[in-house]
Structure formats: C-alpha cells, structure tokens
C-alpha positions as CSV (number, residue, x, y, z in Angstrom):
1,M,35.4,-6.1,4.5
2,V,35.4,-5.3,8.4
3,R,32.3,-7.4,9.1
4,S,33.7,-10.1,7.4
5,S,36.7,-10.2,9.3
6,A,34.8,-9.8,12.6
7,L,32.7,-13.0,11.6
8,K,35.3,-14.9,11.2
9,R,37.5,-13.7,14.4
10,A,33.9,-14.7,16.4
11,N,33.6,-18.0,14.6
12,L,37.1,-19.0,15.7
13,H,36.5,-18.1,19.4
14,L,32.9,-20.1,19.7
15,R,35.1,-23.4,18.2
16,K,37.6,-22.8,20.7
17,H,36.0,-22.1,23.8
18,R,32.1,-22.8,23.4
19,K,30.5,-25.8,26.1
20,W,27.6,-27.5,25.1
21,P,24.5,-27.4,28.0
22,L,23.9,-30.7,27.2
23,S,25.4,-33.7,25.9
24,P,23.6,-35.0,22.3
25,Y,23.0,-38.1,23.5
26,K,20.8,-36.6,26.1
27,A,18.3,-34.7,23.9
28,K,15.0,-34.9,24.0
29,W,14.2,-36.9,20.7
30,H,17.1,-39.3,21.5
31,Q,14.9,-39.6,25.0
32,T,11.8,-41.0,23.1
33,L,13.7,-42.8,20.5
34,D,15.1,-44.8,23.4
35,Q,11.6,-45.3,25.6
36,Q,10.5,-46.5,22.0
37,Q,13.0,-49.0,21.4
38,A,12.4,-49.9,25.1
39,K,8.6,-50.4,24.5
40,E,9.1,-52.5,21.9
41,N,11.7,-55.0,23.6
42,F,9.2,-54.7,26.2
43,K,6.4,-56.5,24.1
44,Q,8.7,-58.4,22.8
45,S,9.5,-60.0,26.4
46,L,5.9,-60.9,27.1
47,T,6.2,-63.7,24.5
48,T,9.3,-65.3,26.0
49,P,9.6,-67.1,29.2
50,P,11.1,-64.7,31.7
51,T,15.2,-64.9,32.3
52,K,16.9,-65.9,35.2
53,Q,17.7,-62.7,36.4
54,Q,14.3,-62.0,36.5
55,Q,12.9,-65.0,38.5
56,Q,15.6,-63.9,40.9
57,I,13.5,-60.4,41.8
58,P,11.7,-61.4,45.0
59,K,7.9,-59.9,45.6
60,Q,8.0,-58.7,41.7
61,P,5.8,-60.0,39.0
62,P,7.6,-61.1,35.9
63,I,5.8,-58.7,33.9
64,L,7.1,-55.8,36.1
65,S,10.5,-57.2,35.6
66,S,10.5,-57.3,32.2
67,L,9.7,-53.8,31.9
68,L,12.1,-52.7,34.0
69,H,14.6,-54.9,32.3
70,S,13.6,-53.7,28.6
71,F,14.0,-49.8,29.9
72,S,17.4,-50.4,32.1
73,I,19.1,-51.9,28.5
74,Y,18.3,-48.3,26.8
75,N,19.3,-46.7,30.3
76,C,15.8,-44.8,30.6
77,E,12.9,-45.2,32.7
78,P,9.4,-46.0,32.0
79,P,7.0,-43.2,31.3
80,P,3.3,-43.8,32.9
81,E,2.0,-45.1,29.4
82,A,4.2,-48.2,30.4
83,Y,2.8,-48.6,33.3
84,H,-0.4,-48.0,32.3
85,F,0.0,-50.8,29.6
86,V,1.3,-53.3,32.2
87,I,-1.8,-52.7,34.4
88,K,-4.3,-53.3,31.5
89,T,-2.3,-56.6,30.6
90,L,-2.9,-57.7,33.7
91,A,-6.3,-56.4,34.2
92,E,-7.4,-58.6,31.2
93,N,-5.5,-61.5,32.5
94,S,-7.5,-61.0,35.9
95,Q,-4.0,-61.0,37.7
96,F,-5.3,-57.9,40.1
97,C,-2.6,-59.2,43.1
98,D,0.1,-58.1,40.6
99,I,-1.7,-54.5,39.8
100,S,-1.2,-54.2,43.6
101,S,2.6,-55.0,42.9
102,V,2.8,-52.6,40.1
103,L,1.1,-49.6,42.1
104,D,2.9,-49.7,45.2
105,H,6.4,-49.7,42.5
106,I,4.7,-46.9,41.0
107,E,3.5,-44.8,44.3
108,K,7.2,-45.8,45.9
109,R,9.8,-45.9,43.3
110,E,8.6,-43.7,41.0
111,N,9.0,-40.0,40.9
112,F,6.5,-39.2,37.8
113,E,3.0,-37.2,38.2
114,T,1.2,-40.0,37.6
115,P,-1.9,-39.3,34.9
116,E,-5.3,-39.4,36.3
117,F,-6.4,-41.3,33.2
118,I,-4.7,-44.6,34.6
119,F,-6.5,-44.6,37.8
120,I,-10.3,-43.9,36.3
121,D,-9.5,-46.8,33.9
122,L,-8.6,-48.9,36.3
123,I,-11.4,-48.0,39.3
124,K,-13.5,-49.1,36.3
125,T,-11.8,-51.9,35.8
126,Y,-11.9,-53.0,39.7
127,A,-15.9,-52.4,39.5
128,D,-15.9,-54.8,36.3
129,A,-14.6,-57.7,38.2
130,H,-16.7,-57.1,41.6
131,R,-14.1,-55.5,43.3
132,I,-15.6,-52.1,44.5
133,Q,-13.5,-51.6,47.5
134,D,-10.6,-51.9,45.2
135,S,-12.0,-48.9,43.7
136,V,-12.8,-47.3,46.5
137,N,-9.2,-47.5,48.2
138,L,-7.7,-46.4,44.7
139,F,-9.6,-43.4,44.9
140,Y,-8.5,-42.3,47.8
141,K,-5.0,-43.3,47.5
142,I,-5.1,-41.1,44.5
143,P,-2.5,-38.2,45.8
144,K,0.3,-41.2,47.3
145,F,0.8,-41.3,43.9
146,R,1.7,-37.8,42.8
147,C,-1.5,-36.6,41.1
148,V,-4.1,-34.2,41.9
149,P,-7.9,-36.1,42.3
150,S,-10.6,-34.0,40.2
151,V,-14.4,-34.3,39.4
152,Y,-13.6,-36.5,36.6
153,S,-11.9,-39.6,38.9
154,L,-14.6,-38.8,41.6
155,N,-17.8,-39.2,38.6
156,A,-15.8,-42.6,37.8
157,L,-16.3,-44.3,40.8
158,L,-19.7,-42.9,41.1
159,S,-20.5,-44.0,38.1
160,V,-19.3,-47.6,39.0
161,L,-20.7,-47.1,42.4
162,C,-24.3,-46.4,41.1
163,R,-24.3,-49.6,39.1
164,K,-25.7,-51.9,42.4
165,K,-28.3,-51.0,44.6
166,E,-26.2,-52.2,47.7
167,W,-23.2,-49.9,46.3
168,V,-25.3,-47.0,46.4
169,K,-25.1,-47.1,49.7
170,M,-21.2,-45.8,49.9
171,V,-22.1,-42.8,47.7
172,P,-22.9,-40.7,50.9
173,Q,-19.1,-41.7,52.4
174,I,-17.2,-41.0,49.0
175,L,-19.1,-37.7,49.0
176,L,-18.0,-36.6,52.1
177,K,-14.3,-38.1,51.7
178,S,-14.1,-35.8,48.5
179,Q,-14.8,-32.6,50.5
180,L,-11.6,-33.4,52.3
181,M,-9.1,-34.5,49.0
182,N,-10.4,-31.1,48.0
183,I,-12.8,-32.3,44.8
184,R,-15.0,-29.2,43.7
185,I,-18.3,-31.5,43.1
186,E,-19.8,-30.2,39.5
187,E,-23.0,-30.4,37.3
188,S,-22.1,-33.8,36.0
189,S,-21.6,-35.6,39.2
190,F,-24.7,-34.4,40.4
191,R,-26.9,-35.6,37.2
192,I,-24.8,-39.2,38.0
193,L,-26.6,-38.9,41.3
194,I,-29.7,-37.7,39.8
195,S,-30.0,-40.3,37.6
196,T,-29.6,-43.0,40.0
197,L,-32.0,-42.0,42.5
198,C,-34.5,-41.8,39.5
199,R,-33.6,-45.3,38.6
200,I,-33.9,-46.9,41.9
201,N,-37.1,-45.2,42.4
202,R,-36.3,-42.5,45.0
203,V,-37.6,-39.9,43.2
204,G,-37.9,-37.3,46.2
205,F,-34.0,-37.3,46.8
206,A,-33.5,-36.8,43.3
207,I,-35.8,-33.5,43.7
208,E,-34.2,-32.4,46.5
209,I,-30.6,-32.6,45.0
210,L,-32.2,-30.3,42.0
211,N,-33.2,-28.1,44.3
212,C,-29.7,-28.1,45.9
213,M,-28.2,-27.6,42.6
214,I,-30.4,-24.0,41.8
215,N,-29.6,-23.0,45.5
216,D,-25.6,-23.7,45.1
217,G,-25.9,-21.6,41.2
218,F,-25.6,-24.5,39.0
219,C,-26.6,-24.6,35.7
220,V,-29.5,-27.6,35.4
221,D,-29.8,-29.0,32.2
222,G,-33.0,-29.8,30.2
223,K,-31.5,-33.7,30.4
224,T,-31.6,-33.7,33.6
225,C,-34.9,-32.0,34.2
226,S,-36.3,-34.2,31.2
227,L,-35.2,-37.3,33.4
228,I,-36.8,-36.3,36.9
229,L,-40.0,-35.5,35.3
230,S,-40.3,-39.3,33.6
231,S,-39.5,-40.4,37.1
232,V,-42.0,-38.1,38.9
233,C,-44.8,-39.3,35.7
234,E,-44.0,-42.8,37.0
235,Q,-44.8,-42.8,40.7
236,R,-48.7,-44.1,41.1
237,D,-49.1,-42.5,44.5
238,L,-48.6,-39.4,43.0
239,S,-51.9,-37.5,42.9
240,S,-52.7,-35.8,39.7
241,D,-52.8,-32.7,41.7
242,E,-49.4,-33.3,42.5
243,L,-47.9,-34.4,39.0
244,L,-49.6,-30.8,37.7
245,G,-47.8,-28.6,40.8
246,F,-44.6,-30.3,39.8
247,V,-45.0,-29.5,36.1
248,Q,-45.7,-25.7,37.0
249,E,-42.6,-25.7,39.0
250,M,-40.7,-27.1,36.4
251,K,-41.8,-24.5,34.1
252,K,-41.2,-21.6,36.3
253,L,-38.0,-22.9,36.5
254,G,-37.3,-21.9,32.9
255,F,-37.5,-25.4,31.5
256,C,-39.0,-25.6,28.2
257,F,-41.8,-28.8,27.8
258,G,-40.7,-30.5,24.8
259,M,-43.0,-33.2,23.2
260,V,-41.3,-36.3,25.2
261,N,-42.5,-34.2,28.3
262,Y,-46.0,-33.6,27.7
263,T,-46.6,-37.1,26.4
264,N,-45.2,-38.7,29.7
265,V,-47.3,-36.3,31.6
266,I,-50.5,-37.0,29.2
267,R,-49.7,-41.1,29.9
268,S,-49.6,-40.3,33.6
269,L,-52.5,-38.3,33.9
270,V,-54.6,-40.6,31.7
271,K,-53.4,-43.7,34.0
272,K,-54.6,-41.6,36.9
273,E,-57.9,-41.3,35.6
274,K,-57.5,-38.0,35.0
275,V,-58.8,-37.5,31.8
276,F,-60.1,-34.0,31.3
277,D,-56.8,-32.9,33.3
278,A,-54.9,-34.7,30.0
279,L,-57.1,-32.5,27.7
280,G,-55.8,-29.6,29.6
281,I,-52.1,-30.5,29.2
282,L,-52.9,-31.2,25.1
283,N,-54.4,-27.9,24.6
284,Q,-51.4,-26.5,26.6
285,M,-49.1,-28.0,24.3
286,K,-50.7,-26.3,21.5
287,S,-50.8,-22.6,23.6
288,D,-47.0,-23.3,23.6
289,G,-47.1,-23.4,20.0
290,I,-45.9,-27.5,20.0
291,K,-48.3,-29.8,17.4
292,P,-49.7,-32.7,19.4
293,D,-49.0,-35.8,17.5
294,I,-50.8,-38.8,17.3
295,V,-49.4,-40.3,20.1
296,C,-50.8,-38.0,22.7
297,Y,-54.2,-37.7,21.0
298,T,-54.2,-41.6,21.3
299,M,-53.7,-41.4,25.0
300,V,-56.4,-38.7,25.4
301,L,-59.1,-40.7,23.4
302,N,-58.5,-43.9,24.7
303,G,-59.0,-42.4,28.5
304,V,-62.1,-40.8,27.1
305,I,-63.7,-43.7,26.2
306,V,-62.9,-45.7,28.9
307,Q,-65.1,-42.7,31.0
308,K,-67.5,-43.7,28.2
309,D,-67.5,-39.7,27.3
310,Y,-68.4,-41.0,23.5
311,V,-69.1,-37.2,22.4
312,K,-66.0,-35.9,23.3
313,A,-63.9,-39.2,21.6
314,E,-65.9,-38.0,18.2
315,E,-64.7,-34.7,18.9
316,L,-61.2,-35.4,19.7
317,F,-61.0,-37.9,16.3
318,D,-62.5,-35.4,14.1
319,E,-60.1,-32.7,15.5
320,L,-56.3,-34.9,15.1
321,L,-57.7,-35.3,11.2
322,V,-58.4,-31.4,11.1
323,L,-54.6,-31.1,12.2
324,G,-53.6,-33.5,9.6
325,L,-52.4,-36.3,11.9
326,V,-52.9,-39.2,10.1
327,P,-54.1,-41.9,12.6
328,D,-52.2,-45.6,13.0
329,V,-53.5,-48.3,14.0
330,Y,-53.3,-48.2,17.3
331,T,-55.4,-44.6,17.4
332,Y,-58.2,-46.9,15.0
333,N,-58.2,-49.8,17.7
334,V,-58.9,-47.5,20.3
335,Y,-61.5,-45.8,18.0
336,I,-63.4,-48.8,16.8
337,N,-63.0,-50.2,20.6
338,G,-65.2,-46.9,21.4
339,L,-67.5,-47.9,18.7
340,C,-68.1,-51.3,19.5
341,K,-68.7,-50.1,23.4
342,Q,-71.9,-48.2,22.2
343,N,-72.9,-51.4,20.1
344,K,-72.1,-49.9,16.8
345,V,-70.5,-52.6,15.9
346,E,-71.3,-52.3,11.7
347,A,-69.7,-48.6,12.3
348,G,-66.8,-50.1,13.5
349,I,-66.2,-52.6,10.4
350,K,-66.5,-50.0,7.8
351,M,-63.8,-48.3,9.7
352,I,-62.0,-51.0,8.4
353,A,-61.8,-50.1,4.8
354,C,-61.1,-46.5,6.4
355,M,-58.1,-47.7,7.6
356,E,-57.1,-49.8,4.7
357,E,-57.5,-46.7,2.3
358,L,-55.4,-44.4,4.6
359,G,-52.4,-47.0,4.3
360,S,-53.1,-48.5,8.1
361,K,-53.8,-52.4,8.1
362,P,-55.9,-53.4,10.6
363,D,-54.5,-55.9,13.3
364,V,-55.4,-59.1,15.2
365,I,-56.5,-56.5,18.2
366,T,-59.1,-54.7,15.6
367,Y,-60.7,-58.0,14.6
368,N,-60.8,-59.3,18.2
369,T,-62.2,-56.0,19.4
370,L,-65.4,-56.8,16.8
371,L,-65.6,-60.6,17.5
372,Q,-65.6,-59.9,21.0
373,A,-68.3,-57.2,19.7
374,L,-70.2,-59.6,18.1
375,C,-70.5,-62.4,20.3
376,K,-72.3,-59.7,22.6
377,V,-74.7,-58.9,19.9
378,G,-75.2,-62.5,19.0
379,E,-74.0,-61.9,16.0
380,I,-72.3,-65.3,14.9
381,N,-73.0,-65.3,11.5
382,R,-71.4,-62.3,10.9
383,L,-68.3,-63.3,13.5
384,R,-67.9,-66.3,10.9
385,E,-68.0,-64.1,8.4
386,L,-65.1,-61.7,9.9
387,V,-63.4,-65.0,10.9
388,K,-63.0,-65.9,6.9
389,E,-62.0,-62.2,6.1
390,M,-59.2,-62.6,8.6
391,K,-57.4,-65.4,7.2
392,W,-58.1,-64.3,3.7
393,K,-55.8,-61.0,4.2
394,G,-53.5,-63.4,6.4
395,I,-54.3,-62.0,10.1
396,V,-53.2,-65.2,12.4
397,L,-55.7,-65.7,14.7
398,N,-53.9,-65.8,18.5
399,L,-55.0,-67.1,21.5
400,Q,-57.8,-64.5,22.5
401,T,-59.2,-65.0,19.5
402,Y,-60.3,-68.7,19.6
403,S,-61.3,-67.7,23.4
404,I,-63.5,-65.2,21.8
405,M,-64.8,-67.4,19.1
406,I,-65.2,-70.5,21.2
407,D,-67.1,-68.5,24.1
408,G,-69.5,-67.1,21.5
409,L,-70.6,-70.2,19.6
410,A,-71.0,-72.4,23.2
411,S,-73.0,-69.5,24.6
412,K,-75.5,-70.1,21.2
413,G,-75.3,-73.4,21.6
414,D,-72.7,-74.8,18.6
415,I,-70.7,-77.1,20.7
416,I,-69.4,-78.9,18.0
417,E,-68.5,-76.1,16.3
418,A,-66.9,-75.0,19.2
419,C,-65.0,-78.0,19.8
420,G,-63.3,-78.7,16.1
421,L,-62.4,-74.7,17.1
422,L,-60.6,-75.9,20.3
423,E,-59.4,-78.9,18.7
424,E,-57.5,-76.2,15.9
425,A,-55.9,-74.6,18.7
426,L,-54.6,-77.1,20.2
427,N,-52.9,-78.7,17.5
428,K,-51.6,-74.9,17.1
429,G,-50.3,-75.0,20.4
430,L,-52.5,-72.2,21.8
431,C,-54.6,-73.3,24.5
432,T,-52.5,-73.6,28.1
433,Q,-55.9,-72.8,30.4
434,S,-58.7,-75.0,31.4
435,S,-60.8,-72.3,31.0
436,M,-61.4,-72.5,27.1
437,F,-62.7,-75.8,27.7
438,D,-64.8,-76.1,30.3
439,E,-67.7,-74.6,28.7
440,T,-67.5,-77.3,25.4
441,I,-66.8,-80.0,27.5
442,C,-69.8,-79.6,30.2
443,G,-71.6,-78.5,26.7
444,L,-70.8,-81.7,25.0
445,C,-71.4,-83.6,28.7
446,Q,-74.9,-82.0,28.9
447,R,-75.6,-82.9,25.3
448,G,-75.0,-87.0,26.0
449,L,-71.9,-86.5,23.9
450,V,-69.3,-88.3,26.8
451,R,-67.1,-90.1,24.2
452,K,-66.6,-87.0,22.5
453,A,-66.3,-85.0,25.4
454,L,-63.5,-87.7,26.7
455,E,-61.5,-87.5,23.3
456,L,-61.0,-84.0,23.8
457,L,-60.0,-84.4,27.6
458,E,-57.6,-86.8,26.3
459,Q,-56.2,-84.2,23.8
460,M,-55.9,-82.1,26.6
461,A,-53.9,-84.7,28.8
462,D,-51.5,-84.8,25.8
463,K,-50.9,-81.0,25.2
464,D,-50.3,-80.6,29.4
465,V,-53.3,-78.9,30.2
466,S,-55.0,-79.7,33.3
467,P,-58.8,-79.4,33.2
468,G,-60.7,-77.4,35.5
469,A,-63.5,-78.4,38.7
470,R,-66.3,-77.9,36.4
471,V,-64.7,-80.3,33.6
472,W,-64.4,-83.1,36.5
473,E,-68.2,-82.0,37.7
474,A,-69.6,-82.4,34.5
475,L,-68.3,-85.7,33.7
476,L,-69.3,-87.4,37.2
477,L,-72.7,-85.9,37.0
478,S,-73.3,-87.6,33.5
479,S,-75.0,-90.5,33.5
480,V,-73.1,-93.8,34.3
481,S,-74.8,-95.2,31.6
482,K,-73.0,-93.1,29.4
483,L,-69.7,-93.5,31.0
484,D,-67.9,-96.8,29.1
485,F,-66.4,-98.2,31.8
486,V,-66.0,-101.2,30.4
487,N,-63.2,-99.6,28.4
488,T,-62.2,-97.6,31.2
489,S,-61.4,-94.0,29.2
490,F,-62.5,-92.1,32.6
491,I,-60.1,-94.2,34.9
492,R,-57.4,-94.2,32.5
493,L,-57.4,-90.4,31.7
494,V,-57.8,-89.7,35.0
495,D,-54.7,-91.4,35.8
496,Q,-52.7,-90.1,33.0
497,I,-53.8,-86.1,34.5
498,L,-52.9,-86.8,38.2
499,Y,-49.6,-88.5,37.7
500,T,-48.1,-86.3,34.9
501,P,-47.4,-83.0,35.6
502,C,-49.4,-80.8,34.0
503,K,-49.7,-76.7,32.8
504,M,-52.1,-75.6,35.7
505,E,-54.3,-72.5,35.0
506,G,-52.3,-69.3,35.8
C-alpha cells in the first residue's frame, strides 16, 4: 500500500511539472512524413507549368524553384536525395546549365553533407554526354560540398577518362591532384589503369604499374595478372624468350596459371613459329596437373604441320586420343591438311568417315583442303566425285571451292566445264575478282571460242566485275577474223566496262 501511494504522488508530480524536450510535431517520424509529402507534391508540380512566384525567382531553374517551393509548404528542407532526383531529371533532358545552378545552390545554400554517390553518378553522366572537363571540375570541387572524396569517386573519374585515348592523357594530372585531396589509391584504381594500358597497347607501362603494386605491398589478383599476360602474348615484336621469361616471373610471384593463360601462351608461341617452345608449355600444363584441352592440342598440331614435322604430328594426334580428348572439326581440318601436304589425299578422304562416326561433321574447309590436294595431283575425276558428295550432304560451295575447281579444270584443259562453273558462281554472286576468269577466258580465246569468251565477258560486266589485263591481251591477240566487228560486241563491251563503275580486283 505504501508503494502504491508513492507511485500516485510521483505521477501527480510529473503531470504538473513535466516539460517535453521536443514538440511532438517536430519528431523524426513527422519530419519524414513531411518530406515524403513534399516529394509527392514536387513530382506533381513537374507536370504543371511553373507558378508566377516561381517564375519571378531570378537565375534559378524552374525545377529547382519547384523543389524549394514544395518543401517550404511543409516547412522542411529538401534532403540530398531530392537534389539527386533533380540532377538526374535535368541530365535526362540534357539541361546541363541548370545542373550547374543546382550544384551552386547545394554548395552555397545548403548545410547537409552531400553523399558521394551523387557526384559519382554525375561524373559518369557528364562523360556520357562528352563533357569530360565538367567531370574533372566536379571531382575537384567535391570537398566544397561538405563531402570527403574517396577512392570511389576517383575510380569513377578514372573509368570515364580511360574510355578514350585523348582523355587518358589527363590521368597523370588527376592522380597527382588526388594525392593533394588525401585520396589513397587502392588495388581497384590500379586495375583500372592496367586494364586501360593493356587496351591501348601500352603493356610495358602496365607491367611497371604491376611492379609498383607489388613493391608497395598491394595484393595483385589473378584477373589483373591474366589481363597483363594476355596482352603480353599479343605483342608481335616480343621474342619467345622474352615471353617465356615473363611467364617464369609471373610464376615466381605466385600466379597460378589456368587453362586460358596457358592457351594464350601456346597461341602466341605458335604464331611466332616457336613450336617446340609451345610443346614445352603443353608438357608444363600436364606437369602442373592441368589437362590440355582440344584447343591447345589443335594449335600445337597446326604448328608442327607448318614446320613439316609430320612424325611429331602423328604422335600428337595419337596422344590427344589416348588422353580421351574428342577432336573437333578444327582439329580434323588441321590433321587432314597435314595428310594432304604429304600427298596422302585418300587417307585424308577416309578421315571424313572417322569424323562422322565421332559426331564431327566435315565443313566446307575440310572439303576445300581435299579438293586443293586433288587438283595438285591431277585427280580431276576424284574431284568431281567429292564435289557431288558435298552437294549431297548439303554443304554449300563457297568462293574458294569454285576457285579451286575452276583452276583445276582449266589447268587440265577442261575449259568448257570451267566456263560453266564460272557462270554458276556468277549467278550466285560469288565472283568479285577477275583472277577467277583470267585462265578460263584466255583458254577460250586460245581455242578460238572468242564468241563464248565475249559472252562470259558480258556477264562479268553485268555483275560489275572488272577483267584483268590478261583478258584484254588474249582478246586483242586473237585472230581479227574471229572477232565479229560487224556485231561490234567487243567494242560495246569495252565501252560498257570503261564507263561503268566496276568492282576492281581486291
């Protein structure tokens, strides 16, 4: 009972003398509600013309006047997010002069600490509009908006500057200025710079930055190392010894090579015709516990065939089969090309059946390789059979196919058949070079079939294909009696070809 009476006396005292520290109308929840209502009012005002009061405000964009008026109605101040919305709206309408006015208002009239993300977005927006100097100036002015710039805003500026070569020249100045702004460069900044240098083929500078990162104790991630290695492999003037030396240095740094990294190194070595070095990398992969894929074997196989080391080519092909790799059409094309270079054309043709058994369909490159080899050994009948097989399988003959067939037939004296193939290729729109016509038209002229040569020449003119010098020489050297000047076909064709824009031989 004593305790109960004491509580009653305490409650009575509180009711008489208690003072509230804050008005309930200025509580946080009420302020948030006012701001939300002001935002809705502001968005609605954007769909209506500005009032006379808003129009009378000098040197102030209407949208900014609407913002301030909407929030003044509810007796609250616009938060940073509201200004961010205004800036984005102005940017979408390319009203960049008004953006400057809004920024000036935030700098001089507001007291809040402006969030950094507003500047990051605006830096990117300026760059998208090719106003890169505005991006740079905004970055320098960030501290004036009561905002401490960090590496995030620096990276945003570096990213946009690295889009174009002419903008990259500004990067050193930005980096020096960032030090004065007490911004510490982090790994992410280095990655942006390295990526850009690799893209513009300044790999040497990228390597120097990598060394700086290592010396300064920064952590170098695998993605950055892979990017530099890929760019190094693309350097044509880099010797194989320098490339292999760089590979060893990367390994000393603890970089673990993956399939893509080894593939890039092998591709570079094969292009440099350093096939045995590529073989060494292939063996290194296996030593590191990485099973080379079919792409790696195909590149090395192609390299040894180019070097005419056919014994090693057979060993490699057997090895990839033993490892359980399934050759794709590219691998078979390389292997068949090696057989054809050894004049083992029939063995190459038999490989087609092996391809199909393993589910790898031969393509037009496969057949063109075999057709070229058949022409080389003079097997024209076998060539015709193979072409029929191509058509039966639905493989479309391309320009190279027709060129191989026409050259092979013309060299064997089958001019009429070659002429028919030329007309077929013309009708398909495949002939754009005079070299395909020269041998056939000259052969027609030598056999006295000048009229047929003129017909073919006329078809060339209709397809805007310009004949070569050999064609004119063959026609002019033909017997005058065989040129039907009464018909004036020859003169008419000359006029048509000379005064009609033609596709010159590429």
